[in-house]
C-alpha positions as semicolon CSV with decimal commas, in nm:
position;residue;x (nm);y (nm);z (nm)
1;M;14,797;10,803;-2,178
2;R;14,525;10,810;-2,431
3;P;14,519;11,159;-2,669
4;G;14,147;11,255;-2,579
5;R;14,267;11,242;-2,181
6;G;14,431;11,535;-2,168
7;A;14,173;11,769;-2,336
8;G;13,875;11,604;-2,105
9;L;14,100;11,666;-1,767
10;L;14,239;12,049;-1,881
11;L;13,835;12,096;-1,952
12;L;13,760;11,966;-1,602
13;L;14,024;12,153;-1,424
14;L;13,882;12,489;-1,611
15;V;13,546;12,390;-1,503
16;V;13,679;12,398;-1,155
17;V;13,816;12,679;-1,145
18;G;13,548;12,867;-1,320
19;L;13,304;12,756;-1,047
20;L;13,547;12,904;-0,787
21;L;13,642;13,220;-0,932
22;G;13,278;13,250;-1,000
23;R;13,171;13,219;-0,609
24;R;13,339;13,499;-0,500
25;R;13,157;13,834;-0,536
26;A;13,227;14,187;-0,404
27;P;13,078;14,263;-0,095
28;A;12,734;14,456;-0,114
29;A;12,727;14,814;-0,022
30;Q;12,411;14,794;0,130
31;D;12,608;14,505;0,363
32;P;12,673;14,598;0,708
33;A;13,051;14,654;0,772
34;L;13,155;14,393;1,091
35;V;13,465;14,576;1,223
36;P;13,657;14,409;1,466
37;G;13,614;14,620;1,852
38;S;13,325;14,798;1,717
39;R;12,939;14,846;1,878
40;I;12,676;14,638;1,838
41;G;12,485;14,994;1,881
42;D;12,696;15,131;1,592
43;L;12,603;14,827;1,379
44;E;12,239;14,882;1,466
45;A;12,266;15,310;1,425
46;G;12,453;15,189;1,032
47;M;12,176;14,919;0,934
48;L;11,918;15,168;1,001
49;Q;12,115;15,477;0,825
50;A;12,154;15,192;0,560
51;G;11,754;15,085;0,568
52;L;11,878;14,690;0,630
53;Q;11,654;14,686;0,988
54;G;11,339;14,593;0,840
55;R;11,499;14,372;0,561
56;L;11,649;14,127;0,802
57;P;11,378;13,913;0,994
58;M;11,437;13,738;1,298
59;P;11,422;13,382;1,248
60;A;11,139;13,193;1,513
61;L;11,306;12,894;1,661
62;A;11,131;12,628;1,736
63;D;11,066;12,504;2,041
64;P;11,361;12,201;2,178
65;N;11,064;11,994;2,357
66;Q;10,863;12,002;2,013
67;L;11,154;11,867;1,826
68;M;11,250;11,596;2,071
69;R;10,865;11,485;2,086
70;E;10,892;11,475;1,680
71;R;11,205;11,286;1,695
72;A;11,055;11,002;1,976
73;R;10,769;10,950;1,779
74;A;10,930;10,894;1,462
75;L;11,148;10,607;1,685
76;V;10,879;10,491;1,800
77;Q;10,752;10,416;1,428
78;Q;11,048;10,320;1,276
79;D;11,141;10,086;1,523
80;P;10,940;10,010;1,815
81;G;11,203;9,786;1,966
82;K;11,511;10,002;2,019
83;A;11,226;10,282;2,145
84;A;11,097;10,019;2,402
85;Q;11,482;9,959;2,522
86;I;11,567;10,303;2,526
87;L;11,283;10,364;2,723
88;K;11,349;10,100;2,930
89;A;11,691;10,171;2,993
90;W;11,600;10,567;3,088
91;M;11,356;10,435;3,343
92;T;11,633;10,202;3,528
93;E;11,868;10,493;3,516
94;D;11,662;10,747;3,645
95;A;11,529;10,523;3,984
96;P;11,863;10,237;4,014
97;H;11,720;10,107;4,314
98;A;11,377;10,068;4,291
């Protein structure tokens, strides 16, 4: 083993341990406590008391049909031959005796 190699490994180990310990954080006092067996109404009441109700916006879900259309358009632009094969297979699967 070369002399500088041990110091480099020790430094790398210290950096990894520091990163892992740095990710830990104490739970904030404002975070709602999730207790097994508690009811949703109890959690909502606790959030209202802590003033967290307005801070947690509900994300708008994307329309799955719109996402599928966008993926299909992207496939047609990238590989029109593959898109044609998929469409042809889908059509024959839908009506096998036609």
